[in-house]
Kinemage of the C-alpha trace (Angstrom):
@kinemage 1
@onewidth
@group {chain A} dominant
@subgroup {mainchain}
@vectorlist {calphas} color= white
{ca met a 1} P -12.963 -6.295 164.570
{ca thr a 2} L -14.214 -3.718 167.017
{ca gly a 3} L -10.556 -2.081 167.180
{ca ser a 4} L -10.669 -1.866 163.224
{ca arg a 5} L -13.950 0.043 163.280
{ca arg a 6} L -12.779 2.459 165.582
{ca ala a 7} L -9.553 3.016 163.792
{ca his a 8} L -11.085 3.844 160.595
{ca pro a 9} L -12.483 7.360 161.096
{ca gln a 10} L -9.011 8.411 162.598
{ca gly a 11} L -7.241 7.124 159.567
{ca asp a 12} L -9.713 8.924 157.431
{ca arg a 13} L -9.161 12.234 158.993
{ca his a 14} L -5.398 11.660 158.797
{ca asn a 15} L -5.578 10.672 155.032
{ca met a 16} L -7.744 13.994 154.505
{ca ile a 17} L -5.000 16.068 156.509
{ca arg a 18} L -2.490 14.513 154.333
{ca ile a 19} L -4.347 15.331 151.100
{ca val a 20} L -5.039 18.930 152.060
{ca phe a 21} L -1.457 19.324 153.066
{ca trp a 22} L -0.081 18.172 149.744
{ca ile a 23} L -2.696 20.217 147.823
{ca leu a 24} L -1.794 23.304 149.741
{ca ser a 25} L 2.045 22.504 149.343
{ca phe a 26} L 1.593 22.408 145.590
{ca thr a 27} L -0.436 25.380 145.455
{ca phe a 28} L 1.595 27.723 147.606
{ca leu a 29} L 5.133 26.002 147.332
{ca pro a 30} L 6.101 27.896 144.141
{ca trp a 31} L 4.988 31.198 145.655
{ca leu a 32} L 6.809 30.488 148.858
{ca leu a 33} L 10.037 29.497 147.045
{ca ser a 34} L 9.910 32.662 144.718
{ca thr a 35} L 9.567 35.040 147.807
{ca ser a 36} L 12.060 33.203 149.796
{ca asn a 37} L 14.507 33.554 146.748
{ca ile a 38} L 13.958 37.309 146.818
{ca ala a 39} L 14.325 37.528 150.560
{ca ser a 40} L 17.486 35.553 150.642
{ca ala a 41} L 18.890 37.709 147.798
{ca glu a 42} L 18.378 40.654 149.856
{ca asp a 43} L 19.720 38.923 153.082
{ca ala a 44} L 22.794 37.963 151.222
{ca gly a 45} L 23.435 41.421 149.577
{ca val a 46} L 22.876 40.402 146.056
{ca leu a 47} L 22.971 42.845 143.324
{ca arg a 48} L 20.025 41.989 141.231
{ca val a 49} L 20.648 43.069 137.459
{ca gly a 50} L 17.765 42.778 134.797
{ca val a 51} L 18.844 42.744 131.129
{ca ile a 52} L 16.327 43.461 128.660
{ca ala a 53} L 17.549 43.023 125.149
{ca pro a 54} L 16.626 41.547 121.721
{ca phe a 55} L 17.333 37.894 121.767
{ca ser a 56} L 15.233 37.206 118.958
{ca gly a 57} L 14.148 39.061 115.736
{ca asp a 58} L 16.229 40.933 113.332
{ca ala a 59} L 18.520 42.497 116.009
{ca ala a 60} L 19.221 39.321 117.953
{ca thr a 61} L 22.827 39.881 117.124
{ca phe a 62} L 23.079 42.803 119.318
{ca gly a 63} L 20.962 40.993 122.070
{ca asn a 64} L 23.421 38.151 121.999
{ca ser a 65} L 26.380 40.222 121.522
{ca ile a 66} L 25.897 42.075 124.895
{ca arg a 67} L 25.070 39.097 126.748
{ca his a 68} L 28.087 37.160 125.668
{ca gly a 69} L 30.187 40.182 126.739
{ca met a 70} L 28.571 40.141 130.014
{ca glu a 71} L 29.095 36.599 130.748
{ca ile a 72} L 32.771 36.986 130.019
{ca ala a 73} L 33.276 39.779 132.306
{ca phe a 74} L 31.115 37.957 135.012
{ca ala a 75} L 33.316 34.906 134.933
{ca lys a 76} L 36.459 37.049 135.541
{ca leu a 77} L 35.020 38.496 138.570
{ca asp a 78} L 36.454 37.508 142.042
{ca pro a 79} L 34.364 34.652 143.290
{ca ala a 80} L 33.123 36.679 146.420
{ca val a 81} L 31.907 39.484 144.024
{ca arg a 82} L 30.427 37.078 141.380
{ca asp a 83} L 28.317 35.814 144.341
{ca ser a 84} L 27.163 39.191 145.110
{ca ile a 85} L 25.707 39.798 141.545
{ca asp a 86} L 23.038 38.124 139.827
{ca leu a 87} L 21.921 38.552 136.037
{ca arg a 88} L 18.620 37.879 134.740
{ca phe a 89} L 17.798 38.075 131.010
{ca glu a 90} L 14.593 39.014 129.315
{ca asp a 91} L 13.838 39.168 125.488
{ca asp a 92} L 12.063 42.112 123.744
{ca ala a 93} L 12.834 41.340 120.162
{ca leu a 94} L 13.307 45.169 120.206
{ca val a 95} L 9.733 45.912 120.407
{ca pro a 96} L 9.163 48.673 122.917
{ca val a 97} L 5.910 47.453 124.290
{ca arg a 98} L 7.593 44.102 125.057
{ca thr a 99} L 10.376 46.091 126.752
{ca val a 100} L 8.024 47.770 129.014
{ca ser a 101} L 6.286 44.250 129.813
{ca ala a 102} L 9.615 42.732 130.421
{ca phe a 103} L 10.499 45.560 132.877
{ca arg a 104} L 7.270 45.123 134.751
{ca phe a 105} L 7.676 41.458 134.948
{ca leu a 106} L 11.184 41.734 136.213
{ca lys a 107} L 9.787 44.443 139.188
{ca ser a 108} L 6.987 41.971 140.266
{ca ser a 109} L 9.046 38.570 140.112
{ca tyr a 110} L 12.732 39.578 140.494
{ca gln a 111} L 13.017 43.144 142.107
{ca pro a 112} L 15.912 44.221 140.227
{ca asp a 113} L 18.217 46.896 141.680
{ca val a 114} L 19.367 48.042 138.200
{ca val a 115} L 18.004 47.319 134.828
{ca ile a 116} L 19.937 47.499 131.372
{ca ser a 117} L 18.228 47.878 128.086
{ca val a 118} L 19.590 47.897 124.513
{ca ala a 119} L 18.753 50.381 121.558
{ca ser a 120} L 17.174 53.832 121.586
{ca gly a 121} L 13.620 52.872 120.674
{ca thr a 122} L 13.111 50.549 123.427
{ca ser a 123} L 15.070 52.600 125.832
{ca asn a 124} L 12.929 55.592 125.132
{ca ala a 125} L 10.016 53.633 125.984
{ca leu a 126} L 11.378 52.306 129.251
{ca ala a 127} L 13.053 55.447 130.436
{ca pro a 128} L 9.985 57.287 131.961
{ca val a 129} L 8.855 54.031 133.469
{ca ala a 130} L 12.213 53.726 135.211
{ca glu a 131} L 12.227 57.332 136.179
{ca thr a 132} L 8.833 57.096 137.792
{ca thr a 133} L 9.730 53.902 139.745
{ca gly a 134} L 13.179 55.109 140.809
{ca thr a 135} L 15.074 52.033 139.275
{ca pro a 136} L 18.496 52.917 137.883
{ca leu a 137} L 18.545 52.126 134.243
{ca ile a 138} L 21.565 51.891 132.032
{ca ala a 139} L 20.757 52.128 128.469
{ca val a 140} L 22.991 50.889 125.612
{ca ala a 141} L 21.752 53.461 123.285
{ca ser a 142} L 22.550 56.430 121.216
{ca asp a 143} L 19.733 58.933 121.577
{ca pro a 144} L 20.659 61.614 124.407
{ca ala a 145} L 16.645 62.162 124.983
{ca ile a 146} L 16.641 58.730 126.900
{ca cys a 147} L 18.765 60.162 129.710
{ca arg a 148} L 18.373 64.008 129.225
{ca gly a 149} L 17.230 65.565 132.390
{ca arg a 150} L 16.696 62.262 134.440
{ca lys a 151} L 17.809 61.324 137.920
{ca his a 152} L 17.964 57.349 137.307
{ca val a 153} L 18.794 56.987 133.785
{ca val a 154} L 22.315 56.950 131.944
{ca asn a 155} L 23.334 56.128 128.433
{ca phe a 156} L 26.355 53.742 128.021
{ca trp a 157} L 27.411 53.906 124.253
{ca val a 158} L 29.418 56.163 122.340
{ca thr a 159} L 27.524 59.324 121.587
{ca pro a 160} L 26.052 60.413 118.326
{ca glu a 161} L 28.253 63.529 118.636
{ca thr a 162} L 31.399 61.489 118.784
{ca glu a 163} L 30.134 59.229 116.019
{ca ala a 164} L 29.321 62.013 113.728
{ca gln a 165} L 32.451 63.781 114.328
{ca leu a 166} L 34.731 60.663 113.463
{ca leu a 167} L 32.234 60.005 110.456
{ca val a 168} L 32.707 63.585 108.827
{ca gln a 169} L 36.603 63.360 109.518
{ca glu a 170} L 36.626 59.966 107.568
{ca leu a 171} L 34.516 61.374 104.920
{ca lys a 172} L 36.881 64.438 104.383
{ca arg a 173} L 39.995 62.047 104.474
{ca arg a 174} L 38.277 59.921 101.856
{ca gly a 175} L 37.429 63.033 99.576
{ca ile a 176} L 33.546 62.449 99.784
{ca arg a 177} L 31.775 66.021 99.590
{ca arg a 178} L 28.252 65.055 98.356
{ca val a 179} L 26.206 62.214 99.828
{ca thr a 180} L 22.677 60.860 99.837
{ca arg a 181} L 21.290 59.465 102.997
{ca val a 182} L 18.474 57.051 104.135
{ca val a 183} L 17.618 56.828 107.924
{ca thr a 184} L 15.216 54.574 109.741
{ca glu a 185} L 12.428 56.334 111.681
{ca his a 186} L 14.180 55.239 114.938
{ca asp a 187} L 15.346 57.536 117.860
{ca gly a 188} L 19.042 56.148 117.668
{ca thr a 189} L 19.444 56.548 114.081
{ca ile a 190} L 17.908 59.985 113.869
{ca ala a 191} L 20.037 61.296 116.487
{ca val a 192} L 22.967 60.236 114.559
{ca ala a 193} L 21.577 62.021 111.376
{ca arg a 194} L 20.944 65.112 113.525
{ca ala a 195} L 24.445 64.940 114.847
{ca met a 196} L 25.921 64.520 111.438
{ca asp a 197} L 24.162 67.580 110.213
{ca ala a 198} L 25.465 69.726 113.283
{ca glu a 199} L 28.933 68.735 112.592
{ca pro a 200} L 31.097 71.494 111.211
{ca gly a 201} L 32.368 70.571 107.756
{ca ala a 202} L 29.878 67.958 107.226
{ca pro a 203} L 29.319 66.942 103.528
{ca glu a 204} L 26.413 68.290 101.381
{ca val a 205} L 23.365 65.930 101.740
{ca val a 206} L 21.680 66.023 98.414
{ca leu a 207} L 19.015 63.556 99.168
{ca ser a 208} L 17.761 62.424 102.680
{ca glu a 209} L 14.700 60.365 103.505
{ca glu a 210} L 13.568 58.879 106.895
{ca ile a 211} L 11.707 55.514 106.262
{ca pro a 212} L 9.814 53.167 108.512
{ca asn a 213} L 11.458 50.157 110.187
{ca gln a 214} L 9.060 47.941 108.283
{ca val a 215} L 10.351 49.052 104.702
{ca arg a 216} L 12.274 46.455 102.878
{ca asp a 217} L 12.029 47.804 99.367
{ca phe a 218} L 14.411 50.646 98.824
{ca arg a 219} L 14.000 50.902 94.938
{ca pro a 220} L 11.844 54.210 95.273
{ca phe a 221} L 14.655 55.882 97.122
{ca leu a 222} L 17.224 54.482 94.680
{ca leu a 223} L 15.317 55.681 91.660
{ca lys a 224} L 15.522 59.194 93.192
{ca ala a 225} L 19.160 58.748 93.917
{ca lys a 226} L 19.989 58.048 90.317
{ca lys a 227} L 19.031 61.636 89.726
{ca gln a 228} L 21.687 62.892 91.987
{ca asp a 229} L 25.525 63.609 91.698
{ca phe a 230} L 27.055 62.215 94.917
{ca asp a 231} L 30.036 60.235 96.090
{ca gly a 232} L 28.410 57.742 98.784
{ca phe a 233} L 25.405 56.396 100.449
{ca val a 234} L 25.149 57.229 104.082
{ca val a 235} L 23.047 54.230 105.279
{ca ile a 236} L 21.780 54.798 108.832
{ca leu a 237} L 19.335 51.660 108.987
{ca leu a 238} L 18.406 49.160 111.509
{ca pro a 239} L 19.139 45.331 111.350
{ca gly a 240} L 16.930 43.713 108.793
{ca gln a 241} L 17.301 46.737 106.537
{ca val a 242} L 20.979 47.209 106.065
{ca gly a 243} L 21.866 44.202 103.974
{ca leu a 244} L 18.885 44.577 101.686
{ca phe a 245} L 19.619 48.085 100.834
{ca ala a 246} L 23.141 47.146 99.787
{ca arg a 247} L 21.962 44.247 97.799
{ca gln a 248} L 19.291 46.533 95.936
{ca ala a 249} L 21.957 49.281 95.558
{ca arg a 250} L 24.130 46.860 93.807
{ca glu a 251} L 21.378 45.467 91.642
{ca gln a 252} L 20.824 49.069 90.500
{ca arg a 253} L 24.352 49.246 89.551
{ca phe a 254} L 25.292 52.117 92.120
{ca ser a 255} L 29.225 52.174 92.550
{ca gln a 256} L 29.229 54.690 95.187
{ca gln a 257} L 30.612 53.842 98.686
{ca leu a 258} L 28.297 52.564 101.369
{ca ile a 259} L 28.980 54.236 104.727
{ca gly a 260} L 27.054 53.284 107.915
{ca ile a 261} L 27.153 53.078 111.613
{ca glu a 262} L 27.129 49.833 114.096
{ca thr a 263} L 24.282 48.328 112.429
{ca phe a 264} L 26.777 47.312 109.633
{ca glu a 265} L 28.596 44.973 112.033
{ca asp a 266} L 26.134 41.985 111.651
{ca leu a 267} L 27.159 38.981 109.707
{ca ser a 268} L 23.477 38.256 109.074
{ca glu a 269} L 23.295 41.649 107.241
{ca val a 270} L 26.444 40.728 105.249
{ca lys a 271} L 24.894 37.572 104.083
{ca ser a 272} L 21.658 39.115 103.190
{ca ser a 273} L 23.402 41.758 101.092
{ca gly a 274} L 24.810 38.873 99.007
{ca gly a 275} L 28.149 40.427 99.523
{ca ala a 276} L 27.367 43.899 98.436
{ca leu a 277} L 28.151 45.243 101.997
{ca ile a 278} L 31.805 44.180 101.602
{ca gly a 279} L 33.992 47.250 101.145
{ca gly a 280} L 31.609 49.369 103.011
{ca trp a 281} L 32.818 51.053 106.026
{ca phe a 282} L 31.363 52.341 109.143
{ca val a 283} L 31.895 54.308 112.569
{ca thr a 284} L 30.809 52.605 115.894
{ca gly a 285} L 32.215 52.234 119.515
{ca ala a 286} L 35.910 51.547 119.702
{ca ser a 287} L 37.159 48.115 118.965
{ca pro a 288} L 37.300 45.774 122.016
{ca glu a 289} L 40.616 45.724 123.870
{ca gly a 290} L 42.811 42.914 122.233
{ca arg a 291} L 42.519 40.343 125.199
{ca phe a 292} L 38.864 40.784 125.443
{ca ala a 293} L 38.254 40.649 121.461
{ca ala a 294} L 40.586 37.302 121.313
{ca glu a 295} L 38.482 35.715 124.023
{ca phe a 296} L 35.233 36.557 122.565
{ca ala a 297} L 36.382 35.492 119.230
{ca met a 298} L 37.375 31.999 120.825
{ca lys a 299} L 34.359 31.589 122.744
{ca his a 300} L 31.859 32.760 120.066
{ca pro a 301} L 33.461 32.254 116.569
{ca gly a 302} L 31.866 33.808 113.690
{ca glu a 303} L 29.540 36.018 116.045
{ca ser a 304} L 29.512 39.715 116.092
{ca ala a 305} L 31.110 41.562 118.917
{ca ala a 306} L 29.075 44.907 118.112
{ca val a 307} L 28.117 45.495 121.531
{ca ala a 308} L 30.169 43.116 123.748
{ca ala a 309} L 32.470 45.509 125.030
{ca ala a 310} L 29.710 47.591 126.499
{ca gly a 311} L 28.224 44.705 128.087
{ca his a 312} L 31.537 43.685 129.452
{ca asp a 313} L 32.200 47.027 130.760
{ca ile a 314} L 28.879 47.412 132.448
{ca val a 315} L 29.390 44.314 134.353
{ca lys a 316} L 33.048 45.198 135.135
{ca leu a 317} L 31.859 48.552 136.411
{ca leu a 318} L 29.457 46.892 138.730
{ca gly a 319} L 31.900 44.473 140.027
{ca val a 320} L 34.509 46.998 140.918
{ca gly a 321} L 31.544 48.861 142.458
{ca val a 322} L 30.944 45.945 144.643
{ca ser a 323} L 34.460 44.966 145.381
{ca thr a 324} L 35.367 48.554 146.571
{ca gly a 325} L 32.381 49.056 148.729
{ca ala a 326} L 31.140 51.902 146.572
{ca leu a 327} L 28.078 49.807 146.001
{ca gln a 328} L 27.059 48.764 149.587
{ca leu a 329} L 24.497 46.288 149.023
{ca thr a 330} L 21.713 47.310 151.427
{ca asp a 331} L 17.985 47.408 151.028
{ca asp a 332} L 18.180 50.559 148.962
{ca val a 333} L 21.211 50.404 146.676
{ca ala a 334} L 19.702 52.702 144.032
{ca pro a 335} L 21.185 56.001 145.529
{ca lys a 336} L 24.735 54.559 145.939
{ca leu a 337} L 24.593 53.165 142.357
{ca arg a 338} L 23.298 56.527 140.934
{ca gln a 339} L 26.345 58.257 142.870
{ca tyr a 340} L 28.757 55.609 141.745
{ca leu a 341} L 27.791 55.848 137.930
{ca his a 342} L 27.983 59.587 137.952
{ca ser a 343} L 31.709 59.430 139.545
{ca val a 344} L 33.529 57.000 137.092
{ca lys a 345} L 36.715 58.688 136.174
{ca asp a 346} L 39.237 57.220 133.783
{ca phe a 347} L 37.856 53.689 133.887
{ca thr a 348} L 39.568 51.127 131.920
{ca gly a 349} L 37.533 48.490 130.108
{ca ala a 350} L 37.156 46.429 126.960
{ca ser a 351} L 36.035 49.647 125.252
{ca gly a 352} L 38.746 51.807 126.335
{ca val a 353} L 39.320 54.437 128.862
{ca phe a 354} L 36.157 56.299 129.666
{ca ser a 355} L 34.530 58.635 132.168
{ca ser a 356} L 31.091 59.691 133.214
{ca thr a 357} L 29.664 63.195 131.977
{ca asp a 358} L 27.489 65.579 133.512
{ca asp a 359} L 24.729 64.966 131.199
{ca asn a 360} L 24.170 61.177 132.155
{ca arg a 361} L 26.460 59.716 129.422
{ca phe a 362} L 30.100 58.439 129.009
{ca thr a 363} L 33.055 59.492 127.141
{ca leu a 364} L 33.235 56.259 125.074
{ca pro a 365} L 35.637 56.307 122.065
{ca ala a 366} L 34.616 55.413 118.619
{ca thr a 367} L 36.301 53.860 115.458
{ca val a 368} L 36.065 53.361 111.735
{ca lys a 369} L 35.742 49.636 110.757
{ca val a 370} L 35.527 48.091 107.178
{ca val a 371} L 33.316 45.123 106.268
{ca thr a 372} L 35.441 42.554 104.738
{ca ser a 373} L 35.013 38.882 103.675
{ca asn a 374} L 36.244 37.685 106.769
{ca gly a 375} L 34.462 39.896 109.111
{ca phe a 376} L 34.950 43.508 110.285
{ca glu a 377} L 38.325 45.323 110.472
{ca glu a 378} L 39.300 48.385 112.442
{ca gln a 379} L 40.516 50.879 109.486
{ca asn a 380} L 44.060 51.947 109.736
{ca arg a 381} L 43.826 55.627 109.476
């Protein structure tokens, strides 16, 4: 009994120590694990890639497209290179404030070496933040203002000038001389419209309106169009608008051609159009290289490959940089990454052959596609 009484105080102290230990463990263990993961990534020489894209909302087609293209490229990397690259995805639903929030979250929790964003509006919101923090940003976006005069930002999408040149060529080939045009109030779509106006030999625009992204009723514009003599609608709208515009134009018994950009390449828009988009044609980034296109179709049947080639080629570019030693994964990889991206010359990817330019962009090719009942087919020209 005496020994038992002497043992109780020591046992209580041990129990209390164990309790405190477990409380501290559960309180600080997640933090310790997260910080140790970051430290181990640095020690192992891992290139941390943050991807901010719309994986929900009207533009989810494009977010899923680029993610699947990246995953295909990532799977093909040499195992040693694959172990040296880490991809982290964040959803912004194409809302600029969410893009910036996602970036700040990545900076605090993941410390990315490079960030990839999708679309012009969100990329324009993010570009000054990336520039201020010295974080390399690759924007899959049209608007040249995103990267103009910046040190840390590049655009990786077919330029508005390239799209506009091909658009005007195709309009001429089809004998379309007078058009009406509807444009979403968005940095990327407006950039394409301006490039179209600047292109020599562009058709006469007899009616042009810029409308907010929230608009879903296009009948006021169509009523004005009824008073015009024109050959085609140039529809430079965002996802969520394209299909509805086509449906409403058909309901108003317009027979003119529907002409657009990459936002036509979305099966959900074709569906919402009730088939009215079928037969419409559009300019976009060049069709993915055959083997990539076949693999994408096999792995993601029925899904759009609209920006998949861009995602594929960004990952492939980073992989080549790591494998050749152009990207030495030290504590500060940013200067090497900037130099590498600006030295790209005749790189062969799923998008075709391209090089970097002096204005922080790339010479990515464009093509003409037609909306069919079976998907999107490259136009034989």
